[in-house]
Backbone bond lengths (Angstrom), bond angles and torsions (degrees), N, CA, C in turn:
res aa  C-N    CA-C-N  psi(-1)  N-CA   C-N-CA  omega(-1)  CA-C   N-CA-C  phi
1 M - - - 1.456 - - 1.523 108.60 -
2 A 1.300 116.60 128.23 1.462 121.69 178.57 1.525 109.90 -78.14
3 I 1.294 115.18 145.45 1.468 120.78 175.29 1.522 107.56 -93.60
4 K 1.299 116.54 126.24 1.459 122.67 179.81 1.516 109.93 -109.08
5 S 1.298 115.60 157.32 1.458 122.18 179.06 1.521 109.09 -105.33
6 L 1.336 116.39 146.47 1.459 122.20 -179.76 1.515 108.48 -138.73
7 S 1.303 117.09 128.21 1.463 121.70 175.24 1.517 108.82 -100.24
8 I 1.322 116.66 138.65 1.464 120.56 175.85 1.518 109.33 -130.18
9 R 1.292 114.88 155.50 1.464 120.76 173.19 1.523 106.24 -101.42
10 I 1.318 115.99 129.97 1.467 120.68 -177.79 1.518 107.93 -144.33
11 D 1.319 116.03 136.66 1.462 117.60 -178.09 1.533 109.78 -71.78
12 E 1.303 115.16 157.26 1.462 122.34 -172.13 1.529 112.82 -59.39
13 E 1.326 117.44 -41.57 1.460 120.51 -178.65 1.536 111.33 -64.22
14 L 1.336 116.46 -45.11 1.457 119.87 179.81 1.526 111.12 -65.77
15 L 1.316 117.73 -38.34 1.461 121.07 177.17 1.523 110.92 -63.19
16 H 1.317 116.41 -42.57 1.469 120.59 177.65 1.537 110.11 -60.61
17 K 1.323 116.79 -44.61 1.467 120.67 179.10 1.525 111.41 -64.23
18 L 1.329 116.67 -39.09 1.459 120.38 176.46 1.526 110.74 -59.04
19 H 1.329 116.92 -43.85 1.464 120.73 178.51 1.531 111.42 -62.92
20 I 1.315 117.69 -37.58 1.470 121.33 177.68 1.528 110.17 -62.81
21 V 1.334 116.67 -48.20 1.468 121.30 179.74 1.523 110.17 -62.55
22 A 1.321 117.03 -46.09 1.466 121.08 -179.44 1.527 110.82 -61.16
23 D 1.325 117.43 -44.63 1.468 120.99 178.10 1.524 110.90 -60.29
24 Y 1.311 116.56 -42.96 1.462 121.22 179.17 1.529 110.94 -59.96
25 E 1.334 116.10 -38.91 1.461 121.83 -179.31 1.530 112.39 -82.71
26 G 1.337 117.05 -4.68 1.460 121.03 -179.59 1.516 113.11 75.24
27 R 1.312 116.15 31.87 1.457 121.53 -177.50 1.524 110.64 -126.65
28 S 1.326 115.07 163.58 1.459 120.33 169.27 1.529 107.77 -77.68
29 A 1.321 116.15 164.17 1.463 119.89 176.64 1.523 109.83 -61.64
30 N 1.324 117.77 -39.44 1.458 121.40 178.78 1.526 111.12 -60.97
31 S 1.329 116.98 -47.58 1.469 120.43 179.14 1.522 111.16 -62.48
32 Q 1.327 116.90 -39.14 1.460 120.62 179.12 1.520 110.63 -63.19
33 I 1.323 117.37 -42.55 1.460 121.38 178.94 1.523 110.39 -63.07
34 L 1.341 117.50 -42.36 1.466 120.55 178.55 1.524 111.37 -61.00
35 I 1.312 117.49 -41.33 1.465 120.84 178.22 1.526 110.51 -64.15
36 L 1.315 117.36 -42.87 1.463 120.76 178.78 1.529 110.96 -62.53
37 I 1.331 117.24 -40.76 1.458 121.08 178.33 1.523 110.30 -66.27
38 R 1.340 117.32 -46.08 1.466 120.26 178.87 1.521 111.42 -59.46
39 N 1.333 116.88 -41.39 1.463 120.57 178.95 1.528 111.30 -64.93
40 A 1.326 117.10 -39.57 1.461 120.81 179.14 1.527 110.56 -64.64
41 V 1.337 117.16 -42.52 1.463 120.99 178.71 1.532 110.25 -66.29
42 A 1.327 117.34 -42.92 1.470 120.68 178.76 1.523 110.88 -61.38
43 D 1.336 117.58 -42.79 1.466 121.35 177.35 1.525 110.77 -61.64
44 Y 1.323 116.53 -44.33 1.464 120.92 178.78 1.523 110.37 -60.32
45 E 1.338 116.39 -47.82 1.460 120.24 -178.54 1.524 112.00 -65.77
46 A 1.320 117.37 -33.50 1.465 119.86 177.59 1.527 111.09 -63.82
47 K 1.316 116.84 -33.62 1.460 121.21 -178.74 1.523 112.82 -88.55
48 N 1.343 117.25 -31.41 1.463 120.88 -169.35 1.521 115.01 -121.02
49 G 1.308 117.87 -0.43 1.458 120.68 -177.70 1.518 111.99 94.03
50 K 1.313 114.17 162.74 1.451 121.00 -175.73 1.526 110.98 -63.43
51 I 1.305 115.95 136.26 1.460 122.05 174.86 1.522 107.46 -82.37
52 E 1.317 115.81 121.54 1.469 120.31 179.15 1.522 108.97 -86.72
53 W 1.314 114.77 136.54 1.458 121.28 178.73 1.505 108.33 -134.72
54 Q 1.292 116.88 124.73 1.470 126.10 -177.40 1.468 108.32 60.42
């Protein structure tokens, strides 16, 4: 699986809060975002079925 890069726009306050949460969890902000995305996809798939890719 290739690793892709994604740029997002995020306001300063929300970014600061993200860093606080990530630090609390012992993660980088990037790792925290990946976990949040994985959880969102898992929740979606639990409700709507597996997302097929390729």
